[in-house]
N, C-alpha and C positions, 0 to 999 in steps of 0.2 A: 504388556498390556493384553488385555484380557476381556472377555463382553462382561462376568460377572462383575469385576470393578467398576467398570465402566456404567452398569446398570445400576449399582450401588452409589456412585457418585451423581447420577441423573437426576435421583429423587431426593435430593438433598434441599433444604430449604435455605433461598438463599436471602439475608434479613434487605431490610431495607437500605439501600447504599447511601450516605453523601459524598461530600466533595472530600478529597483529602488535600489540605491545606496548613501548613507548617507543621506537619506528621504528625495530624488527629482526624478522623473523620468527623465534617462540622455539615449540618444540615445550611440547606438555601437560606438567604437573608429572608426569604421572606416564608420559609418553611413548605416551598411547592415542590409537589412530586410529581414525575413523571412515572407512565406504565412502562413497561418492558416488554413486551410480547414475545416468546418465541417461534422462529420460523418453524419449528417441527412439529407442535399440531395446534397454533393458534391461541395458546392458552395464555395467561398471566403470570409471569415468571416473578416479577420483582418489582419493585420502585426504586426509581432515583433519584437526587436531587434536581431539580428543575432549578437551573442555576438564574442569575440575577447581573446587569453588571455590576452591582455593589460585590457579589462574590466574586467576579475578577477581578475587580480594583484590589480588594483586599488578599487575593492569590498574587496577586503582580506587588503590590508592599512591600510583603512579605519575601515573594524572591529578589526582591530590589534589598532588601536589610541583610539578606542571608549573603549576596553578594558583596554589598559594600563593606560587610564588617570581615570576612574575607574566611569565612569560617572551611567555604569551599573552594572559592576562585584563589585561595591563594596559599590551601594547601598543597604543599609538594605533590608532583606529577607522581610519585610513587604512591604515597596516602590512596590518591583517590584511582588509581590501578588496584590498590588490595581492595578496596569497597565494591568497586566494581565487576571484580573476579568474584567476590563474596557473593554477589546480588543472582552472577550468571549461575555460582550454584546455587544459587537458593530454588532460581525457574528451574533449573534440570530436576530437582530432589524433587520437585512439586509439579514434571509438566504435565502428567497424566490429569490431576484435580484440575489447572489451569486450564487446561484443552477443552474438557468436558465441559469447563463454566463457560467457555469462549462459543463454543458449538451450541448449546442450547442459547445464548444470546445471538448468536445469527446465523447459523446451518450451515457452516463448512461440515464437508463430510471428516469424519472424528482422524481418520489417517490420518489426512491434509493437515487437519488442524495440529495434530501434535506436533507433525512434523517443519511445518511452515510458519506455526505460530511459537507453539511453548519452546520448542528446542533450538529453531531459527532465531527466537528472542536470547536466548541464555547464550549460542556462538555470539550475538551482534555485541552483547553487554562483553564480553570475554575477549571479541576481537578490540572493541576500542580500549579497554581498561590496559590491554598488551602493550595496545599501537602508539599512549600517550607520553610513554615517559622516554620514546623513540624518537621523537618528531623532533627536530633540533631549528634553530632560527641560523641567518646566513652571516657571514662577514664581506660585505664589501668592497668590489677591489678597489680601492683608493689610490689618492697621493699618499706617499709616506708620512705623512704630518699629519693626516686625518685617520680615525675608524670609525666606519660607517657599520651601524647595526643593527638588522631588522628582528625586533624580537615579535612573538605569539603573542598576543594578548585574547583573553577572554572578550566575546563581544557585549556582555553584559543579562538583561533578562530575555529570553529564545519564548516564545510562543509558538506552540504547534498544535496544528487540528491534523487531525488523523480519521480514515475514512472506517465504515464497516465491515468492509471487505476481508481485508486482513490485519486489524486495528491493530494487534499484538506487533507482529510483525512491522508493518510501518514506521509503527510507533516506534519499536525502538530502533530503525534504522535512523529517526530522530532525537530519540532519547539519549542515545550510547554515547552518540559523538557531541551533543551538547554539553551533556555532563562533560565528559573525559576533555574536554577542551576547558574546564572550570565556572562555567557558565551555570547560572540558575535559569530554575524553568516552569512555564504554566503550560498545561496540556489541556488540551480539549477534546474528547474522544466525541464520535458520534454520537449522540442520543440512544441509537439503536444498539447499539456494543462498544458499552464504557465498562463493564463486569472485569475481562480479565484485568483492565489499565488500572484498575484502579487495586484489584489486586498486587500489580506490578507495585505501584507504589506505596501501600503496606511492604512490601518486602524489601525495596529498598530502602525505607528505613529501619529496617529489621538488621539490615548488611551492612549498617551503621552509617548511612547517609543521612549528612547533618538536615535538622526540619527547616524548611524556607525554600530547600534547595528545589525540589521536586514536588510541585502542585497540579492537581488533576479537578477541576471547574468541570461538572456535568451540566447537559445542559442542549435546549434549543440553538441551533446556529444562528439563526435569528436574530438573538440575545446574547449567547453566549461569546459566541463566533462574532459578531459584529464589535462586542464590547472590548474583546483580546484584539481586533485588527485596530480599533480608534484607541487603544490605549496609548499616552502619551510617554511611558516607562518601560514599553516591549522595544527592545533594541532590532529582534530579528524575527520573522513569522514564516513558518515553514510548513506549507500545507499540501496534504493531498487529496485532490477532490475534482467536482466539479470545475468545468471552465465557466461558469456560469459564477458559480462562488468566489473561482482566485480573480475574476476582474473585479469583485465589491472589494474585494481584500485589496486590492491593487488601488482601489478608490479611497476607502479607510487609512490608507497608507499615505497618501499625498494630502489628505484631509487631516492627517494628525502629525504626527512625527517625522515624515519620510523615514520609516522605519524601514528594511531591507527586507525584500518579500522573495521567498523560494517556491515554485512553485510546477508541482508534477499534476499536470490533469489529463490525466488519462490519455486513449487513445483507440485508433481503427486498423490495427495491425494488420497491413498482407504477410501473409503465408505462401509462397510462390514454389508452385514445382515445378521443374523440367522435367520434358520427356527420359531425358538422362539421368534424372537421381538413382544415387548408389542404387536405392532399396527402395522401389515405390509400396512396399506391403509395410516395411515401416515407417517411411514418410506419412501413410495414410493413417495408419494408427496412433503416430505423435502428432496429426493434424487433427485427428479427435480430440486426444487429451487436450493439445492447445486449447482449445477452445470450450468443452465442456468441461473437465475440473472445475470443482465450487460454483457449477451452475453457471459458467460463462463469468462470474462476476472478478475478472481478474484484469488488473490495468492492461496487461501485456500477453493479454488473448489473442490469438490468432484470429479474429472473428472475420477477417476477410481472406477463406482459401482463392487463391489465383493458379487456375490447372493450366499446362501447355495443351492446344486445342487435341492433340496426337494422343493422349493419354486421358483426357476429361474423363468422358463416357465409366469407364471402366475404375479411374481411380475414385470417383465419388460413387461410385456402387462401394467400393472397398469402404469409405469413410461412412459411407453409409448401415453398413454393414457393422462397424463398430459401434456407431451411437446407438443402433437398436440394440447389442448387446450391453450399452450402460446399464449396472443396476444399479437404478434412484430409487430411494426411500430416505427410514430414517435415517439423520444421519452419524447417529449415536450407535449406530450397530454396525459390525468390522465388517460383511461382507457389503458394505454400501458404499458404490464409487463414486456416484455425483447424489449431493445433498440438497438440502431445500435453498431455495429461491430467498433472498432473506427479509422481502415483506411482501403480502396483499399489493401495496402501492407498483413494487417492482415488478411482481408478476403482470398486473395486471397491464402495465408499459410494455413490457417484455410480447405478450401477446398482440397488445394493440401495433406492434410495430412487424408483425405475423400480416396479419391482415390487410396493413398497410401496402405492405411488401405484394402480395398476391393482388391489390388491383393497381401494381404499376407495371406485372407485367413476370414476376417472378414465380417460381412450382415450390411448394411445400412438399418435398421429398421426402421426408419422416419428420413426426412430431408437430411440433406448431399450435399443442395443445396443453390445457391445464391437466395432470394427473393427479391420483389419492387423495383426492378428497374428501373422502370417507375418516382420513386423519383427523382431517381439521387444519394441515396445515398447507405449506406453499409450496407444490414441487409442478416443475413442466419436464415435461419430455424433451430431450435434446433432438433438435431441430436443425434441418440444411435444407438452403432455400436455394434453388439451381435459378439460371438465367438471371442473375443480378448484374443489375448496369450501371457506369460508373456515375449515373446523373441519379440514382435511387437512393432513396433515403436509407433505405439499408446497407447499402457502400457508403454511405456518407456518413451516419453520425451512429454515436457509440452506444448501443444497447444494453449493455453491463448484463448479459444474461445467457443461456445456452441456446444460442442462435447464429448458425453462420452463414454466410454469405459467399455463394460461389459463383465465379467468373472464371472465362474461359482466357486464353491469350495469345498471340500468334508467334512470336518473338521476345527475343530479350529486348528488345528496342517498346514493344508492347506492354510485356511485364514491369518496366520502370516505370513508365508513365501510369497506369493504373497504381502500381502502388504509391506515387509521389499525388495521387489526385485526389489528396485529402487535404483538411485544415490540419491533423495529428502528423506527427513521428516520432512516437514514442518506442515501437518494438517494429520487428518485421523478421522473418524466417526466410531463406534459400535453399532450396534443394536441388542438385545440383554434383556430379562428378568430375566437371571440369573445372579445375584447379581457376583458369584465367577469368572464368566465366563468375566464377564466387569472387574475386578478389573484386572486377569492375563493378557488379551489383554492391557491392558493400559499398564503394565508393561514389554508387549512381542514389542510392537509395537513400533519404533525406529523415533518419532516424537516429535517435540515440543508441538503440541495442539494433546488430542483425545477425542472427542466429543463423549457421550454415551447417545445415543436412542433421540436424535439431530446431527444437523451441523450447526454450526455457530454461531452467538448470545453473544460469550464471549463479557462481556466490560471491561475496561480500570481497573479492579481491580485484571484481571492476565494478565502478560505476552504474547507476540508473538514472537516467533522465533523456528528458526527449528535447525536441526541438519544435519549428511553428507552435501550433496550441496547444501542442502537449506540454508546452509551460518551460520552465528554465529550472538551475542548479543541478545538484546529481546529491542523489541517497547513494550508499553502501561505497566501500573503498574508502584508503587513506583522502580521495578528491571531496568526501564530503564533513572533513573538516573544517574546509577551506567555507564554508558557509559559517560557521561559528567561532570564527579564529579573525581578529584583527590584524593586520601588521600595522607594527610601532617601528619608525625608524629611530635612531639615535645617531647624530652626528657628532663626534667628537675632535676638536680641535686636540692635537696631541704637545 
């Protein structure tokens, strides 16, 4: 990866993008288009098809035909594996091109985008491609004159809706296991971050995926997302996004065909630092990264920093130092450490949270303002707020921006109470040298993931999913396949 190549890719024209349905690019049914504005400089990047319910119906119908005729669903697992591995190779070969395209669309810093988007997606398709011919059914422990078999069958047509913060990584977490299991798929990307996923759909076709198996319909969530949720011919819906939208999707499932819904709904994750942490300097550095990478636009971001009273002041000062040293700027410059906020709407919402927190008594220790306005882009200074109380909005609500809420705690019991004092339960971190304390905290914190003496970095071998209002179901690991497989019992009298 070199700056000259990135600079060449960043100025390439992006043609108007249609849906990807049944193996080809298609315009919206009514010809509608949506503007795509780059958060890097606030300029028009391209236009994409503004989907309609008719477009969703067309994509779902093609997915159903492809599933029922068996072109993919009845292909031998070894055949599906070969195609998914080829897709992984194609993504890897074009990783920088895909990463730059995504950065122009959503503002993630290029170093992170290359690793967490393009290369991560390649790894995900490779993981599930390698997995699918190694998953066995079961033989039940029955009487001697009966044979009980448990088959794994694909569910049918999967609908997936993914967010704008890591569209390709999160998209691959849903696309790859759904396809590996033999399903057909209709994907609805965020309207403000669709370009990289449209590219992946075209590459999947190039890799040999049969037409109609993987379809992408772009457009507004209130139209395209609703139509996908209400479809009578979608069997499973997988979603990552806000709790508000997740509730609507559950309602749509109830109003339609009772499709299964798997929802990852974000979090307000506690990062808990005890005075006996093995390396407080490292803990401060990682704690800053845990909230400020990708401008805080990470579902598992350590957005609540809980620090033991004995070390609070010194530790916060060190976190502020790292925040101050972060280089915020053009996400396509290699020396940038923190890129753009995704949109002007998101930026304004972040700033509103800061001002509201100040009225509730919190102190803005660093940041709290929009920066680099001369670029026309959407940038915010890494922000640290201290004196945040458990009842405050900044403690309770997901900001989804580079804003850290800091709260002191007295002891282990106080830390657990504060950690569990929100409606969310997606991720958490614990820093301590005491092994027994670490295990007690893991058991006590209500969260789908608990990091110990680190934050982030969990790979595909382990699941990611939440509890409470962070949702249900799991992405990543072999457990992700469970969402896209039906268990079918064969009870055979011998």
